[in-house]
N, C-alpha and C positions, 0 to 999 in steps of 0.2 A: 768671451772676450770683451773688453769694454773699449770704449771709444779712446783714442789718444788723447792726452790732455790738450787743453785749449791754450792755441797760441803761444807754444813755447818759444823762447827767443834762442837764437843759435849760440850763444855763450851758456846759457844755462843748459840746454840740451848736451852738450859737448862735456861739460863738467858733471853732469850728473850720469855719464855712461860709465864712471869709475866703479868697477865691481866693488873696490874695498870699501866704498862709502855707502853702498847698499848693504854689504855684509855687516858693516860695523853697526848701522842704526839698528839692525835687527838683533843686535845684542842686548843683554839685559844690563850689564854692568859696564857702563860707559862713565868715563870722568870727562866731562866737557872741556876741562882744561888742557887736554891732550890735542885740542883742536883750535885752530883760529875761529874767528866768528863767521868768516866766509863759509868755511867748511860746515860750521853749525847750520848755516842758512840752507845751505845744500841738503844736509841730512833733514832739516824740518820739511823741506819742500817733498823728499822721498816719503815722509810720513802722510803729508796732505795727498800724495798721488796713490799711495797705498789704499785709501780710502777713496779714491776718486773724487776729491772735493773740488778741483779745478773745473772738472765736467759738470758735476752735480751741482755747483752753485753758480757755473759760468764766469769763472774768475780767470783772468789772464794770469800766468804764471810769473811774470813780471811784477805784476801788481802785488803777489803775495810775497815776493822776495823784498819789495820796496816796503811793505807792511813789517817784515821780520827787521828791517834796518831803522825804521822809524821807532819801534818798540825798544830795538838794543839802545838806542841813542838816549832814551828816557829812563834806563836804568843808570845807576851811580857806580861806575867801575871801581871806584876807590873802595868801595865796601867789601870786606873780606868774605862775607857770605852772601847778603841780599843783593845780588847783581844778576847780570844776564844770563851767565852761565848756570846759576842755581835755577833761574826761570826756565832756561832750556832743558835742564835736566828734570825738572818737574813736568815738563811736556812730554818728554821721553818716556819717563816712568809711566804717564798716563797711557801713552801710546802702548808700552808693553803689557798693563793692566788690560787694556782693551782687546790687544791681538791674542793674549792668553785666554780668552773668554768672556771678558767684560762686554766685548762687542754684540754679544747676543742678545742682549738686553735693550739695545739702543738702536735709533735709527741714524742716519748720517748727518742730520740736523743736530742732534745730540753730540754726536762725536765732533763736529765742527766747533760747538759750544765748548765743549771740554778742551779741546785742543787750545782754543784762543785763552779761555779764561786761565789756564795753567800757564802759559806763556806770558801773561800780563798780570798774574795775581799779586806780583810785588813791584810793579813799575812805580818809580819815583820815590823808592825805599831810602829812608834816610840814614839806615844803619842803627836805627835805635828802636827801643820797644814801645807799645803802646803808652806804659807806664811813664816811660822817660818823656816822651811828647806832652802826655798830660801834666806831669810834675813840672816840666819847664814852661807851661803855658804855650806852647809853640803856635804857630800860625795853624798848622794841621790840626793840632787838637782844638783850637777854638772855633775852626770853620767847619770841620766834621764831627763835633762832639753831638751826643745824642742821649737823652734820659736814660738812665739805666743801662748803658752799654758804653764800654771802653774802647770798642774796635775803630779808634779814629784813624789807624793806618789802612784798614782794609777798606774803609768807606772811601778813603783818598785814592787808593788803587782803582777801585771799581769807577769812580769819578774820572779819574784820567783815561782808564780803558775806554770807557763810553764816548769819551772827547775823541778818542781816536778812530773808534769805530762809525760814529755818525759825522764823519767829515763830509765835505761837499764832493761831488763826483770828479772834479777836475785835478785833484791834489796827487792822484796817483798810487794811492794806497789803500783805497776804498774797497774793503772786501765785501760789502753787502750791497753793491750798488745795483745788481740783479734783482735783489729781492724787493717785494713790494713793502708799502710803509708799515703794514702790521707784521709782517715776518721780522721786518728789521728791529721793530721795536721789540718783539718778542725775544728776538736774538740777544738784544743789549740786556735786557731785564733778566734773562737766565744767566748770562756771563756775569752779570753783578749780583746774583744770587750765589753762584759757585763761589766768587771771589770772597764775598762776605762770609762764606762757609769756611775759609783758611782761617779766620781767627780761633786761636787757641782757646778762647773762653767758651766756645761753642763745641769743643771736643767731646765732651761727654754726651752731648745730644747726639752728634755724628757718630759715636761709639753705638749707641743705642738703636741708631736708624740702621747702621751697618748689620747689627745683630738681627734685627727684625727683618731685613732683606734675606739674611743668611737662613734663618727659621722658616720664612715662605718657600725659600728654594728647596729646604730640606723636605718640606711637607709636600711641596708640589712633586718632587722626585718620588717621595713614597707613594703617594697618591697614583702616579703614574705606572709605578712598578707593580701595586697591586691590582691595577685594572687592565693591564694588558702586558703579555709576554714579548710583545715586539717592540723593543726601545729603538726609535728613529735612529738613522745613522748620523744625523745632524748632532743628537744629543750625546751619542757616544765618541764622536770625531774628536781627535786631539786639535788643539789651537792651529796647528799646520795643516791637518785635513781640512779645518773648517775655511782655512784661507788658501785652498790649493788652485783655485782659479788665478790664473796669472795676467798680468797687464802687460800688453807688447807696447813699448815706449817707441813707437813710431810717431810720425808727425800728422798732424791733421790739418787740411786745409781749410782756411777761415770762411771759405763758402759752403762747406759741408753742412748738411743739415745735422742738428744735435741728436735727433732721432734715427739717424742712419746707422745700420748694422755694420760691424766690423766684418772684413773678409777672414776666413781662417788662414792664420799665419803659417807661412812655409816652415819646414823643418829647419831650415838654415836660420830662421829668425827666432826660432825657440832654443836654439844652441847657446847655452850660459857661458861659453868660452869666448863669444865674441862681444867686447866691451860695447861696441856700436848697436848691438842686438840685444843687450841685457834686457831681460824682464824682471819685475819685481812682482810679488803676490798683492792680490787686491782682495780684501775682505768681502764675501757677500753674507749679508747679514740675515741671520735666521731668524724668522717671526717667532715670538714668544707670547704666551698667555700670562707669563708670571707678572708683567710690567705693563699691562695694556694702557694704562693713563698716564699721560704727560707729566702731570705733578709727580708720581712715583718716580718716574724716571730722572726727573729734575733733582729729587733727594739723593738719587743713586749717583748722579754725576757728581754732587759736591762730596758725597763720600769717597768718591774715586780721586778727585783732584786733593782733597784733604790729606787722604792715605799717601798719595805721591808725594806732597808737600813735606810730610814729616816721615818719610820712606828711605832716605838715602842710606839707611842702615841695613837694609835689605838687599844691598847690593855686596859684591865680595869684600873681604875685609880690607883688603888694598885701597879699594876706593873708598869705602867707608871711613877708614881712619884719615883719608884726606879732608873728608867733610867734616870730620869732628875738629880737625885742626883749624877749619875756616870758621866754623861757627863759633868756637870758644875764642879764638883771636877777635871776632868781632864783639862778643861778650865783654871780653877785657878791655876792649877799645872804650865801650861804654860805660864800663865802671870806672875807668881812668876819666872819663868827662864827669861821671857823677862825683868823685872825689873833689875835683877842681871846683864844682859847683856847690859842693857841701850837702847833696843829697844822696840818699839811697832808695832806689825803686825796687830793687830786689835783691835779698841779702846773698844769695848764691852766685851773683855777679862778682861779688868782692872776696869770693873765696875760692878762686881758680888758679892760685899760684902754683900749685903742685901739681904734677900729671895725675897721682894718685887720686885726688879730688875732682879731677876732669874725668878719669875712666869710672870713678865710682858713681858720679852725676849722670854719666853716659849711660851707665848699667841701668840706673834707676828709670831715666827717660824711656829706654826700650822697654823695661818691664812693667813700667804703670802707664805708659802713653802709648808707645808706637804698637807694641804686642797685641793688645787688646783688640784694636781695629783692624790688624792685619788678619787676626785669628778669623774674625768674622769675615772679612775680606775673601780670605782664601776658603773658608767655608761656601761662600757664593759662587767663588771661582776655583775651583779644585785645581786647574792647571798654574794657579801660582802658587801652588805649595811649596815649590823649590825658594821661593822668594822669602817665605815664613821660615823655613829651614834655615836660611842664611842668616836671617835675622837672630834667631835663636843662639846660632853658632857664634855669631859676633857679640852677643850678649855675654855669652860664657867667656868669650876670649878677654872681655873688659874686666870681668869679674876676677879673673887671674891677675889683673895687673893693679890691684888694689888690696 
């Protein structure tokens, strides 16, 4: 059992005893639009508690929630797609990838960077593509342009994220205040690298990286099977078994030592029927020799976030269809602005008037872009196979509509 989370405020504690929110956030196919932002903040905090991040990095939970609110305010709510709810959805999908097996390759510092990069990866997004920013010679394109790269928006998102993370201690949302300077810089640099990896121009590179990780994992499994008949319980466990240790959500005195061991909870406190004593699972990371170096883990982290960023179509068809409507509505908005300006950055944007064209375009996007990286990801993380199966089913559904 782990320590109770640090310095919980009474209102957050009361809200998060709601069993429905805990159950909901564990589900794979969530539509963030079914919840208001305050509920999304609470579920995001549950994710942080799942990995014991408040204790691990000595962060007051009110600081975490304040950070969520600051990030939310920096997203453009008028965007059909690139808004806070999309960002929250990407963070939640990263959580699903991690808890279904991706976590075994990473430590908690890695998990922390993945969740923050996912939540902030589109911060200040204007609802336009990189090509549009460059074609209109926008402020963003001029300030964040780089020779031989077009990802001006991704550099913009990374820049804004760094400015939030490197704020002074007295602002109330500094997540990294307990880290030393070297770790703070390392954290921000890694988040920057992950966010830059969401640039679609890097997609082929990331697909190849994902395939390399999958190949290495397969080789490792074959080697282990050939040298030993005893496969560890950890490698055989399901994601639920790997996360079987539970966090008791009690209070911790501010005077308690961080090294203090928890008492064994009573049978009453273990009861899932009591909202006040509700417990949630906490992952215990399994050490691995597959990714022993930090650079390999960093590249895997950007594969995870990029896969989640384009992974909405791995959700149920009901949720996936809603994301299709949102993203193509934003495309049509940009096409209208381009027509008014007399420019054309991407011809397909101007050819989405008929639903059949939308669905054929979506089919191609899944087949040519999303599926290859998710095939590799599920080879590396077999417990995610259900998501790939849903992706293929959704692709087949779209094929029947054109």
